[in-house]
C-alpha positions in Angstrom: 95.9 64.1 29.1 97.4 63.4 25.7 96.4 60.2 24.0 99.1 58.5 22.0 98.1 58.0 18.4 99.0 54.6 17.1 100.2 54.6 13.5 99.9 51.7 11.1 103.2 50.0 10.2 104.2 51.0 6.6 105.6 47.6 5.4 106.1 48.8 1.8 108.3 51.7 3.0 110.1 49.4 5.5 110.8 46.8 2.8 112.0 49.4 0.3 114.4 51.0 2.8 115.7 47.7 4.1 116.4 46.4 0.6 118.3 49.6 -0.3 120.5 49.2 2.8 121.1 45.6 2.0 121.9 46.2 -1.7 124.4 48.9 -0.6 126.1 46.6 1.8 126.2 43.7 -0.7 127.8 46.0 -3.3 130.6 46.9 -0.8 131.1 43.4 0.4 133.2 42.2 -2.6 136.7 43.2 -3.2 138.9 43.1 -6.3 139.3 39.3 -6.4 141.7 38.0 -9.0 141.3 36.8 -11.6 138.6 39.3 -12.6 136.6 36.4 -14.2 135.9 35.1 -10.6 135.0 38.5 -9.3 132.6 39.1 -12.2 130.9 35.8 -11.7 130.5 36.4 -7.9 129.1 39.9 -8.5 126.8 38.7 -11.3 124.8 36.4 -9.0 125.1 38.3 -5.7 124.0 41.6 -7.1 121.2 40.2 -9.4 118.5 41.6 -7.2 115.8 39.4 -5.6 113.6 39.8 -2.6 116.6 40.0 -0.1 114.2 38.3 2.3 116.9 36.5 4.2 119.1 39.5 5.2 116.0 41.5 6.0 114.8 38.8 8.3 118.2 38.9 10.1 117.9 42.7 10.5 114.3 42.6 11.7 115.1 39.9 14.3 118.0 42.0 15.6 115.7 45.0 15.9 113.0 43.0 17.7 115.6 41.9 20.3 116.6 45.5 20.8 120.0 45.3 19.1 121.9 47.6 16.8 120.8 46.8 13.2 124.1 48.1 11.8 125.9 45.5 13.9 123.8 42.7 12.2 124.4 43.9 8.6 127.7 41.9 8.0 125.9 38.8 9.1 122.9 39.7 6.9 125.3 40.1 4.0 126.9 36.7 4.8 123.5 35.0 4.8 122.7 36.4 1.3 126.1 35.2 0.1 125.3 31.7 1.4 121.9 31.8 -0.2 123.4 33.0 -3.5 125.9 30.2 -3.4 123.1 27.7 -3.0 121.2 29.2 -6.1 124.3 29.0 -8.3 125.0 25.4 -7.3 121.3 24.4 -7.5 121.1 25.6 -11.1 124.0 23.5 -12.3 123.4 20.8 -14.8 124.3 18.1 -12.3 121.6 19.5 -9.9 118.4 21.2 -11.1 119.8 22.1 -14.5 118.2 25.5 -14.9 118.9 28.2 -17.4 117.1 31.1 -15.8 117.5 32.8 -12.4 116.1 36.1 -11.3 115.1 36.9 -14.8 118.4 36.3 -16.5 120.7 33.5 -17.5 122.0 31.4 -14.7 125.7 31.8 -13.7 127.0 28.7 -15.4 125.2 29.7 -18.7 127.2 33.0 -18.6 130.6 31.9 -17.1 130.7 28.2 -17.6 130.2 25.4 -15.0 133.7 25.4 -13.5 133.6 29.2 -12.9 130.1 29.0 -11.5 131.2 26.3 -9.0 134.2 28.3 -7.9 132.1 31.5 -7.6 129.7 29.7 -5.3 132.6 28.3 -3.3 134.1 31.8 -3.0 130.9 33.3 -1.8 130.4 30.6 0.8 133.9 31.2 2.3 133.6 35.0 2.0 130.4 34.7 4.1 132.4 33.3 7.1 135.2 35.8 6.6 132.7 38.7 6.8 131.1 37.5 10.0 134.5 36.6 11.7 136.5 39.6 10.6 134.1 42.4 9.6 131.6 42.5 12.4 132.7 45.5 14.6 130.9 45.9 17.8 129.9 42.2 18.0 131.5 40.2 20.8 133.7 37.3 20.0 131.3 35.0 21.9 128.4 36.1 19.8 130.4 35.8 16.6 131.2 32.2 17.5 127.6 31.4 18.1 126.6 33.0 14.7 129.3 31.1 12.9 128.0 27.9 14.5 124.4 28.7 13.3 125.6 29.4 9.8 127.7 26.2 9.6 124.7 24.1 10.7 122.4 25.8 8.2 124.8 25.7 5.2 126.1 22.1 5.7 124.9 18.6 5.9 122.5 19.2 8.8 120.9 22.0 6.7 120.6 22.9 3.1 123.2 20.5 1.7 121.5 17.6 3.4 118.1 18.8 2.2 119.4 19.1 -1.3 120.8 15.5 -1.2 117.5 14.1 0.0 115.7 16.1 -2.7 117.9 14.7 -5.4 117.5 11.2 -4.1 113.7 11.6 -4.1 113.3 12.6 -7.8 111.1 10.1 -9.6 110.1 8.3 -6.4 107.0 8.2 -4.3 107.7 10.5 -1.3 105.4 10.9 1.7 104.6 14.1 3.5 107.1 13.6 6.3 110.0 13.2 3.8 108.8 16.3 1.8 108.7 18.3 5.0 112.2 17.2 5.9 113.4 18.4 2.5 111.8 21.7 2.8 112.8 22.3 6.4 116.4 21.6 5.5 116.9 22.8 1.9 115.0 26.1 2.5 114.0 26.3 6.1 117.4 25.9 7.7 118.9 29.0 6.2 115.7 31.1 6.8 115.9 29.9 10.5 119.6 30.9 10.7 118.7 34.4 9.5 116.2 34.9 12.3 118.3 33.3 15.0 121.5 35.1 14.0 119.7 38.4 14.1 118.4 37.5 17.6 121.8 36.5 18.8 123.4 39.8 17.7 120.6 41.7 19.3 121.3 39.8 22.6 117.8 38.2 22.7 116.7 36.3 25.8 116.5 32.5 25.7 112.7 32.9 25.7 112.7 35.2 22.6 115.3 33.0 20.8 113.0 30.0 21.2 110.1 32.0 19.9 112.2 33.1 17.0 113.1 29.5 16.2 109.5 28.5 16.2 108.6 31.5 14.0 111.4 30.7 11.6 110.4 27.1 11.3 106.9 28.1 10.4 107.8 30.7 7.8 110.5 28.5 6.3 108.1 25.7 5.6 105.4 28.1 4.4 107.9 29.8 2.1 108.7 26.5 0.3 105.0 25.5 0.1 104.3 28.8 -1.7 107.3 28.1 -4.0 105.7 24.7 -4.8 102.4 26.4 -5.6 104.0 29.1 -7.8 106.0 26.5 -9.7 102.6 25.3 -10.9 100.6 28.5 -11.2 103.0 31.2 -12.2 104.9 31.8 -15.5 108.6 32.0 -16.0 108.4 35.7 -16.7 106.7 36.3 -13.3 108.9 34.0 -11.4 112.2 35.1 -12.9 113.1 31.4 -13.1 111.9 28.4 -15.2 108.3 27.5 -14.2 107.2 23.9 -14.1 110.6 22.5 -13.3 109.3 20.4 -10.4 106.8 18.7 -12.7 109.5 18.0 -15.4 111.9 16.5 -12.7 109.0 14.4 -11.3 109.5 15.9 -7.9 107.0 15.5 -5.1 105.6 18.8 -4.0 102.8 20.0 -1.7 100.4 20.6 -4.5 101.1 17.1 -5.8 100.4 15.5 -2.4 97.7 17.8 -1.1 96.4 19.8 -4.0 96.6 23.6 -4.5 93.8 24.6 -2.1 95.0 22.5 0.8 98.6 23.5 0.2 97.8 27.2 0.5 95.7 26.5 3.6 98.7 24.7 5.2 101.0 27.7 4.4 98.5 30.1 5.8 98.2 28.0 9.0 102.0 27.9 9.4 102.3 31.6 9.1 99.4 32.2 11.6 101.1 30.0 14.1 104.5 31.6 13.5 103.0 35.1 14.1 101.1 33.9 17.2 104.4 32.8 18.8 105.6 36.4 18.8 102.5 37.7 20.6 104.4 38.6 23.8 106.7 40.9 21.7 103.9 42.2 19.3 104.6 45.8 20.1 108.1 45.5 18.5 107.5 42.7 16.1 105.7 44.5 13.3 108.5 43.9 10.6 108.6 40.2 11.4 104.8 39.9 11.4 104.5 41.7 8.1 107.3 39.6 6.6 105.4 36.4 7.5 102.3 37.7 5.7 104.5 38.7 2.8 105.6 35.1 2.3 102.1 33.7 1.8 101.0 36.7 -0.2 103.8 36.9 -2.7 103.4 36.0 -6.4 107.1 35.2 -7.2 
């Protein structure tokens, strides 16, 4: 009788390979838009590096559901485009007014505010084009569901609505419920869409889709709590963006309401609960479980 040897999941190797695949797909996702100033501005932010956590979550969820990861790559690219749009617009003077993103000047600092707005708009609309027209092997019914998830995540029910409440809350006393609403919509909605869209493309069961929704809610809120903590504890050089912006803008954050220790404990609790929900699929969920731990363990 031969006993199977269980090998440990090499998350570092997985993350490195997944990022390389995503970077290659992103580089090939943009055409020769005219004028070239628009194309340059789009590429400047989309190809600026970063963790690529959102597209990797989409691919990992598809893999967990037993789907073809290659079929999910166009949607993964689309999700990163929507995320990049949100960063470009977030950094504008009328919003968070930031000069640094991913370790270099923000889009509007390089290309001007008007071009930055249009580059974000172009990335947002290109995202839907890629899903609708460049997803070979994905059924029309599935594409329709994915587009619905992306629309909800990117619009007023998701990150736009969360950003609006965030702006309206600056300089005001905000309770924990409102802060959680902001985080679940401004950040969590798109993270949730990443996981759900991957599951849809992988033809996940209703039971698995619900587990993925719960998982995504937990890691989405934990991700933003860690962001709040890092804004206080990390330097701009480490973060690749301006540290201390929340304090300057007088924003309510988890550390402000709960303190650093309790905030980190809350993030760790959310991640533990998110992972626990995937227990029935644990034998295939190693990437998603490791990604959840990565969120609370990151330093940028």
